[in-house]
N, C-alpha and C positions, 0 to 999 in steps of 0.2 A: 896372658891376660884374659881373665874372663870372670864372669859371675857364675856362681854354680851354689850348689848345694851342698855345705860341709859334711866332712865323713866323721864317725865315731872317733878315727885316731887325729882327729884335727884337735881335739880337747886341749892338747899341751900348745898348741900354738894359737889355740885363742885366747888362752889366758895369759899367754905373755904377751901378745896385743892387749888385751886388757889392761895388765898391770902398766904398759907402757901409754896408756890412753886416760887413765882414771887413777887419782889418788884417793879417791870415796866410792862408796857402794860398789864396790869390784864385786863383779861375779866370779865365783871360784872356779876352779876346776872340775870337782864334782859338780857343780850347777850345771856349767858348760856339757858335761856328761848327759845328766839327764835332760837338759835341752834337747841333745843331738838324738836322745832314745827315746823318752817316753811322754815329754810336752805335747801337747796340742800347739805346734808352732808353724812360722813362716820363718826359714833361717836360711841368709843367703849370704856367700862370702865373696869377696873380690880376692883372686889370687892371682900373684905376679909371681913368676916361677914357681919354687917350691914354698913360697912363703905368702901368709894372709896378711894383706895390706890391711883390709877393712872388713867390716859385717855389719849386717843388719839382723835384729832379732824381733819377732812379733809374736805374740801368744793369744789365743782363742780358746773360747767354752764352746761346747757344743750347743746348738742351737740358738747362739748368739750373733746378732746382727752385726758387731763390730771385732775390731782386730787391735791388740793395744801395743804399739810399736814400744819394746819393753828396753833396746838398747841398740845404738848406731853407735860404730868407734871407727875411726880412721886413724891411723899410724901417723904421729906428729911429722913424721919425714914426707908423707903423702899428701897431705892436705893442702888444698888451693889446687887441686888438679881435676876437681869433679867427681871425685868417686863417690862423694855422700850423695850427690845428684842422681850417679848412674845406680847406686844400690837403692836409693829412695824409689825411682822409677820401677825398677825392676819389683821390688815390693810391692809398689801399688798395684802393677800389671797382676801380680800373683794373687793379691787380696781381692782384685775384680774377676778375675777368673772363677775364684771359691765362690762369688756370690756374695760376700760381704757388702754392707753397706755405708761402713764409718772406720776410720783409723782414728785413734785416739793415743796421746802421747805427754809425756810431761820433760820438761828439759829448766836446766838453771836459770832463774830470772836473767843474771848476767852473761848467758853464754850466746853471746851476740851472732857467733858465726851458724850456731845452730838455730837460733831462731831466725835468722835470715835464710837459710836453706829451707827450711819448713814455710817461711812465708811466700818465698819464689817458688816454691812446689805448689802453691794454692792452699795451704794450711791455715786455718783459724787460731787466734788465740783466744783462750776461754780466762777464767779466774786465776789468783795468785793462789798457791796451796803453801800458806805458812811451815816451816821446818819440814819440809816433803823430805829432803836426804839426810843422811846419818849425820853429815858433819854442821846439820842446823838449816843449812841456807833452802831459802824457797825456792818453789818451783812454779812454771807457769804452764797449766793445762791447753794443750793443743788437739784441733781435732781437723778431719777432713772429712765431708761427704763424697760418697763413692757413687758417681751417674754411671748406669748401665748402658 
C-alpha cells in the first residue's frame, strides 16, 4: 500500500476506478493517457497490491500561482478508511514543494463526504456555481492558500 505516481500503463485501471466512482463527468481512458503523458499535472494514486483504489489529479499552468484539483476518487469499497485524507495531504505536500500558493477545486453541492474532507483539511468554501456539472447539478468552489 503506497502513494505513488501512476504509470502510463495504469490508464485502464484508472478508467475502471473512475467508472466505479462516478456516473457523471467521467474522465475517459484517452484523457487519463493525456494526463499521464502530456498535461502539466500532479497525479498520485493509492495502490493496494496491483489495484489502484484511489487517485488525485491536479492541473496547473506555467507561471500560475495555483493548482486546480481536477479530480479525487476513492473506490466505493475503500471509502471511510482515510484514503482521501492520505491523498489530499500528499497532494498538498507536492503542491507546496513546487512553490504554488493556492489550491482550487469544485465539488457537487450535495457531496457532503467530499465537503467534509476538504473542510477538515483546511479548505474554504467559495461561491456556488449553478449547473457546473454535465448532469446540471451545482458545484461549490473550494480553495486553500499554501503557506511556505
